[in-house]
C-alpha positions as CSV (number, residue, x, y, z in Angstrom):
1,M,-28.5,-63.7,25.6
2,S,-26.5,-62.2,28.4
3,I,-23.5,-62.9,30.6
4,T,-23.5,-64.9,33.8
5,I,-21.2,-65.1,36.8
6,T,-20.7,-67.8,39.4
7,E,-20.9,-67.0,43.1
8,L,-17.3,-67.9,43.5
9,A,-16.3,-65.3,40.9
10,K,-18.6,-62.7,42.4
11,D,-17.1,-63.2,45.9
12,R,-13.5,-63.0,44.5
13,I,-14.2,-59.8,42.6
14,K,-15.8,-58.2,45.6
15,N,-12.7,-59.1,47.7
16,I,-10.4,-57.6,45.1
17,R,-12.4,-54.4,45.1
18,K,-12.2,-54.3,48.9
19,M,-8.4,-54.9,48.9
20,R,-7.9,-52.1,46.3
21,Q,-10.1,-49.8,48.4
22,T,-12.5,-49.3,45.4
23,P,-15.6,-51.0,46.8
24,N,-17.9,-49.5,44.1
25,A,-15.7,-50.0,41.0
26,C,-17.1,-51.8,38.0
27,L,-15.3,-54.7,36.4
28,R,-14.8,-53.7,32.7
29,L,-14.2,-56.5,30.2
30,S,-13.0,-56.2,26.6
31,L,-11.1,-58.1,24.0
32,K,-7.7,-57.1,22.6
33,G,-5.7,-58.5,19.7
34,G,-2.8,-60.7,20.7
35,G,-1.8,-64.1,22.0
36,C,-1.2,-67.2,19.8
37,S,-4.9,-67.6,19.0
38,G,-5.7,-64.0,18.0
39,F,-7.6,-62.4,20.9
40,M,-7.0,-62.0,24.6
41,Y,-9.4,-61.1,27.4
42,D,-8.6,-57.7,29.0
43,Y,-10.2,-56.5,32.2
44,D,-9.8,-53.7,34.7
45,F,-11.7,-51.9,37.4
46,V,-13.3,-48.6,36.5
47,E,-15.3,-46.2,38.6
48,V,-18.0,-45.7,36.0
49,P,-18.8,-47.6,32.8
50,H,-17.9,-46.0,29.5
51,E,-20.8,-44.4,27.7
52,D,-21.3,-47.1,25.1
53,D,-20.6,-50.1,27.4
54,K,-23.1,-52.9,27.9
55,V,-23.8,-53.0,31.6
56,F,-24.9,-55.9,33.8
57,V,-25.7,-55.7,37.4
58,F,-25.4,-58.7,39.7
59,E,-26.6,-57.6,43.1
60,E,-23.9,-55.2,44.3
61,L,-21.5,-56.0,41.5
62,T,-21.5,-54.2,38.1
63,I,-19.8,-55.6,35.1
64,C,-19.5,-53.6,31.9
65,I,-18.4,-54.8,28.5
66,E,-16.9,-52.7,25.8
67,K,-19.4,-52.3,23.0
68,K,-17.5,-54.0,20.2
69,S,-16.3,-56.8,22.4
70,Y,-19.8,-57.6,23.5
71,L,-20.5,-59.1,20.0
72,F,-18.0,-61.8,20.9
73,L,-18.7,-62.0,24.7
74,N,-22.4,-62.4,24.6
75,G,-23.2,-65.7,26.5
76,L,-20.0,-65.5,28.5
77,E,-19.8,-67.2,31.9
78,I,-17.3,-65.6,34.4
79,D,-15.9,-68.1,36.9
80,Y,-13.0,-68.2,39.3
81,E,-10.5,-71.0,39.6
82,E,-7.9,-71.7,42.2
83,S,-5.4,-74.6,41.9
84,L,-1.8,-75.4,42.8
85,L,-0.6,-74.0,39.5
86,K,-2.7,-70.9,39.1
87,S,-5.6,-68.9,40.3
88,G,-7.8,-66.2,38.6
89,L,-10.9,-65.4,36.6
90,V,-11.9,-68.0,34.0
91,F,-14.0,-66.9,31.0
92,N,-16.2,-69.7,29.6
93,N,-17.1,-68.3,26.2
94,P,-19.5,-70.3,24.0
95,N,-18.5,-68.2,21.0
96,A,-14.9,-69.2,21.1
97,T,-14.0,-71.7,18.4
98,R,-10.5,-72.4,19.7
99,S,-8.1,-71.5,22.5
100,C,-4.4,-71.8,22.8
101,G,-2.7,-74.5,24.9
102,C,-2.1,-72.1,27.8
103,G,-5.7,-70.9,27.7
104,E,-4.7,-67.2,27.5
105,S,-6.0,-66.5,24.1
106,I,-9.0,-67.4,21.9
107,T,-10.2,-67.5,18.3
108,F,-13.7,-66.8,17.1
């Protein structure tokens, strides 16, 4: 398995990099402990992937996933959502067994 990303998410990430004036930065994903369900998604832009990261290239967009987190993020779909109440990246993870009511944390 791998990860996938929607065109809407790709476009939004590219726009964010452009606004930040870091057009070649990689989106780095990981999991961190916390939230009401146990784990939370964590992401940031980095200039180069870490040595042990799992790296995925989608045309001119590079996404890297922290090695230990990849065990739980394998199969992930990255999407972007915009509504009246919120906007942001959405992580559709087939490995998650439960998420909290606010959708900010997950359990495996």
